[in-house]
C-alpha positions in Angstrom: 0.0 -0.1 0.1 1.3 3.6 -0.9 -0.6 5.5 1.8 -1.7 4.8 5.4 -5.2 3.1 5.8 -7.7 5.0 8.4 -10.2 2.9 8.9 -11.6 -0.6 7.9 -15.2 -0.9 6.0 -17.0 -4.0 5.8 -20.5 -5.0 4.3 -21.3 -8.3 6.4 -24.2 -9.9 5.1 -25.5 -13.6 5.3 -23.5 -15.3 3.4 -20.6 -13.0 1.7 -18.4 -10.5 3.7 -16.7 -7.5 1.3 -13.7 -5.6 3.3 -11.9 -2.6 2.3 -9.0 -0.1 3.9 -9.8 3.4 3.4 -7.5 6.2 3.5 -8.5 9.6 5.2 -9.4 11.1 2.3 -11.7 8.1 0.9 -9.5 6.0 -1.3 -9.2 2.6 -1.1 -5.9 1.0 -0.4 -6.9 -2.7 -0.3 -10.3 -5.0 -1.1 -11.1 -8.2 0.1 -14.7 -10.4 -0.6 -15.1 -13.2 0.8 -17.8 -16.3 1.8 -17.8 -14.9 5.3 -21.0 -14.2 6.4 -22.8 -14.3 9.3 -23.7 -18.4 9.0 -19.9 -18.8 8.5 -18.6 -16.5 11.1 -20.9 -17.8 13.7 -18.9 -21.2 14.1 -15.3 -19.4 13.5 -15.8 -16.7 15.2 -16.6 -13.3 13.8 -13.4 -11.6 15.1 -11.5 -14.7 14.0 -12.8 -14.1 10.4 -12.2 -9.9 10.9 -8.7 -10.4 11.6 -8.1 -13.1 9.1 -9.3 -10.3 6.5 -7.8 -7.5 8.3 -4.3 -9.4 8.2 -4.5 -10.7 4.7 -4.6 -6.6 4.0 -1.9 -5.9 6.2 -4.2 -3.6 8.0 -2.5 -2.2 11.8 -3.4 -3.4 14.5 -5.1 -0.4 15.9 -7.0 0.1 12.9 -10.7 1.3 13.3 -13.3 -0.7 11.8 -17.0 0.3 10.6 -19.5 -2.5 9.7 -23.2 -2.7 8.4 -25.4 -5.6 7.5 -26.2 -8.5 9.1 -23.4 -8.6 11.5 -25.3 -6.3 13.6 -28.5 -8.5 13.8 -29.8 -10.7 16.6 -27.9 -13.6 15.4 -24.6 -11.7 14.3 -21.7 -10.4 16.3 -24.0 -7.7 18.0 -27.3 -6.6 17.9 -27.0 -2.8 16.6 -30.3 -1.6 17.9 -32.6 -0.9 15.4 -33.6 3.3 14.8 -37.6 3.9 14.8 -38.2 6.1 11.2 -38.7 8.4 10.7 -34.5 9.2 11.3 -32.2 11.3 9.9 -29.7 9.4 7.7 -26.7 11.1 9.8 -28.0 10.2 12.9 -29.0 6.9 11.5 -25.0 6.6 10.9 -23.9 8.2 14.3 -25.8 5.4 16.2 -23.3 2.6 15.4 -22.8 0.4 18.4 -19.6 -0.6 19.6 -18.2 -4.3 19.4 -17.1 -4.6 23.5 -14.1 -6.5 24.9 -12.0 -5.7 21.4 -8.3 -4.2 21.1 -9.9 -2.4 18.1 -12.7 0.2 17.8 -15.2 -1.9 15.9 -18.9 -0.3 15.4 -21.5 -1.8 13.9 -24.2 0.6 12.1 -27.9 0.0 13.4 -30.3 -1.2 11.3 -34.1 0.7 10.8 -37.5 -0.2 12.4 -40.7 0.9 10.9 -43.2 0.4 13.4 -46.4 1.1 11.7 -49.5 -1.1 13.0 -50.2 -2.3 9.5 -46.7 -2.0 7.8 -44.3 -3.4 10.2 -40.9 -3.7 8.6 -36.8 -3.9 9.1 -34.1 -3.2 7.3 -30.3 -3.9 7.8 -27.5 -2.8 5.4 -29.6 -0.9 3.1 -29.4 2.3 5.3 -25.8 2.6 4.8 -26.4 2.2 1.0 -28.9 5.0 0.9 -26.2 7.2 2.5 -23.7 6.7 0.1 -26.3 7.0 -3.0 -25.7 10.8 -3.1 -29.4 11.7 -2.5 -30.1 15.5 -2.5 -30.5 16.9 0.4 -33.8 18.9 -0.2 -37.0 16.8 -1.5 -38.7 13.9 -1.5 -36.9 11.0 -3.1 -37.9 7.2 -3.6 -35.4 4.6 -3.9 -35.8 1.1 -5.2 -32.6 -1.5 -3.6 -33.4 -4.6 -5.3 -32.1 -8.0 -3.7 -33.6 -11.2 -2.2 -36.0 -8.7 0.2 -36.2 -5.4 -2.3 -36.8 -2.5 -0.2 -38.4 0.8 -1.5 -37.5 3.5 0.6 -38.8 7.1 1.1 -36.4 9.9 2.2 -37.8 13.6 2.7 -35.1 16.4 3.1 -32.6 13.9 4.1 -34.3 11.9 6.4 -36.0 8.2 6.0 -39.6 8.8 6.1 -40.7 5.4 5.5 -40.0 1.8 3.8 -41.4 -1.4 2.3 -40.1 -4.9 1.6 -40.9 -6.9 -1.6 -38.9 -10.5 -1.1 -39.0 -10.8 -4.8 -35.8 -12.7 -4.8 -36.6 -15.3 -2.3 -40.2 -15.8 -4.1 -38.4 -16.7 -7.1 -35.7 -19.1 -5.3 -38.7 -20.6 -3.3 -40.8 -20.9 -6.4 -38.5 -22.5 -8.6 -37.2 -24.9 -6.0 -40.2 -25.5 -4.1 -43.4 -25.4 -6.2 -44.7 -26.9 -9.4 -43.1 -24.6 -11.4 -39.7 -26.1 -10.5 -40.6 -29.0 -13.1 -40.9 -25.8 -16.0 -37.7 -24.2 -14.7 -36.0 -26.9 -14.3 -33.0 -28.0 -11.4 -30.5 -24.8 -11.7 -32.6 -22.1 -13.6 -30.9 -20.3 -16.4 -29.9 -16.6 -15.8 -32.3 -14.0 -17.1 -31.2 -11.4 -19.1 -33.1 -8.0 -19.5 -33.8 -8.1 -23.0 -35.1 -11.5 -23.2 -38.5 -11.3 -24.5 -40.3 -13.4 -22.2 -39.4 -11.1 -19.5 -40.5 -8.0 -20.9 -44.0 -9.5 -22.0 -44.5 -10.9 -18.5 -43.4 -8.2 -16.9 -45.5 -5.4 -18.8 -48.4 -8.0 -18.1 -47.9 -8.0 -14.2 -47.4 -3.7 -14.9 -50.4 -3.9 -17.0 -52.7 -5.5 -14.3 -51.3 -3.7 -11.2 -48.7 -6.2 -9.9 -51.3 -9.3 -9.7 -49.1 -12.0 -10.0 -50.6 -15.1 -8.1 -53.2 -15.6 -10.7 -50.3 -15.8 -13.4 -48.1 -18.1 -11.7 -49.6 -21.3 -13.0 -49.9 -20.2 -16.3 -46.0 -20.5 -16.6 -46.1 -24.3 -16.5 -49.3 -24.3 -18.9 -47.4 -22.9 -21.0 -44.7 -25.4 -20.8 -47.3 -28.3 -21.2 -49.5 -26.5 -24.1 -46.6 -24.0 -26.1 -43.3 -25.7 -25.6 -42.0 -22.9 -23.3 -38.6 -23.6 -22.5 -37.1 -23.5 -19.4 -34.9 -20.7 -19.8 -37.6 -18.7 -21.1 -39.7 -20.0 -18.5 -37.5 -18.4 -16.1 -37.6 -15.1 -17.5 -41.3 -15.2 -17.6 -41.0 -15.8 -13.5 -38.7 -12.9 -13.6 -40.6 -10.7 -15.5 -43.7 -11.4 -13.2 -42.4 -11.0 -9.9 -40.1 -8.0 -10.6 -42.9 -6.3 -12.8 -45.7 -7.3 -10.1 -43.1 -5.5 -6.9 -42.9 -2.2 -9.2 -46.7 -2.1 -9.9 -47.2 -2.3 -6.5 -44.3 -0.2 -4.9 -45.7 2.5 -7.2 -49.4 1.9 -5.8 -48.0 2.9 -2.3 -45.5 5.5 -3.1 -46.4 6.8 -6.2 -43.3 8.2 -8.3 -43.4 12.1 -7.3 -41.3 14.5 -10.0 -38.0 13.0 -8.8 -36.4 10.1 -10.7 -36.7 6.8 -8.7 -33.3 6.3 -7.5 -32.0 2.5 -8.5 -29.4 1.2 -6.3 -28.5 -2.2 -7.5 -25.3 -3.9 -9.5 -24.6 -6.6 -12.0 -27.5 -8.4 -13.3 -29.9 -7.6 -11.3 -29.2 -3.6 -12.2 -30.4 -4.6 -15.8 -33.1 -6.5 -14.9 -34.6 -3.7 -13.0 -33.3 -0.7 -15.3 -35.3 -2.5 -18.1 -38.6 -3.2 -16.3 -38.4 0.2 -14.7 -38.4 1.6 -18.2 -41.4 -0.7 -19.4 -43.3 1.0 -16.3 -42.7 4.5 -17.8 -40.3 5.6 -14.9 -37.8 8.1 -15.1 -34.5 6.2 -13.3 -31.3 7.2 -11.7 -29.0 4.4 -11.0 -26.2 4.1 -8.1 -23.9 1.3 -8.3 -24.7 -1.0 -4.7 -21.0 -1.4 -4.2 -20.1 2.1 -4.6 -23.1 3.1 -2.3 -22.7 0.7 0.5 -18.5 1.8 0.8 -19.3 5.4 0.5 -21.9 5.2 3.5 -19.5 2.9 5.5 -17.1 5.9 4.9 -20.0 8.3 6.3 -20.9 6.4 8.9 -16.9 6.3 10.1 -17.2 10.3 10.0 -20.5 10.3 11.8 -19.1 7.9 14.6 -15.6 10.3 14.7 -13.3 7.4 13.4 -11.8 9.3 10.8 -12.0 13.5 10.4 -11.1 14.0 6.7 -13.4 12.1 4.0 -12.6 12.9 0.2 -14.4 11.7 -3.2 -14.1 7.9 -3.5 -11.3 7.1 -6.3 
């Protein structure tokens, strides 16, 4: 490394971990990724996993660490208490919980809780992506954060006003593996491309019918039996149906407003949602999820006094 790290930043999820060494200006000095998520770390020990990654990157023994994600859940290293919304994003980050009995200053960003009687909800990790997404300080903004449990978040004047969860990725996995549709999609469903005509057709149908997807699910099976629908196209149908249903439902709940939808996503998932949001006629601005979570972790380090000078990410 050509510079001295100021902080280590980790996005620690259920199955995966991403770690960066960051200098005082916000430049990335080193990076590691691994299958050392919560499930593995509970067996090996969170401290052991952390020190293994930091040691491999040459981090000093006293380097402070800021963490977001499922490492702060009830099943994680330390439960970082939820912050109740509405709440300013800066205040959320500044409430990171310190892990006791460690030689380093290690803190975990709290998640968010929505205590509405008719819409209880929680999130962990996405709050940090929001902080790094470059949302304007003023006005109302709607963010879409796809994943296993997709989040749609309303941010008003720099504060999280409310959010909702659509378990779109999990539904796809469950239906593909444990429903009648497993006979249509095959044992290992094919990756879905955003330009697949079946994806676009079924997404458009779900959007047009306001998100009513359950009445369409069995039609995928029927199309295989009656119209020779191939397994890779059946996967595209299911993906389009579920994503289109999610967008239609979220649009009905939150509206669209004047500002573009902020899509915080990476990789193939970003392409699918870009296509689906386009079919919905929505303006959008895409933010890379990896870059957003890293920027959010740096902001969390600043809010907790772990580093004092922040610059733009390299």
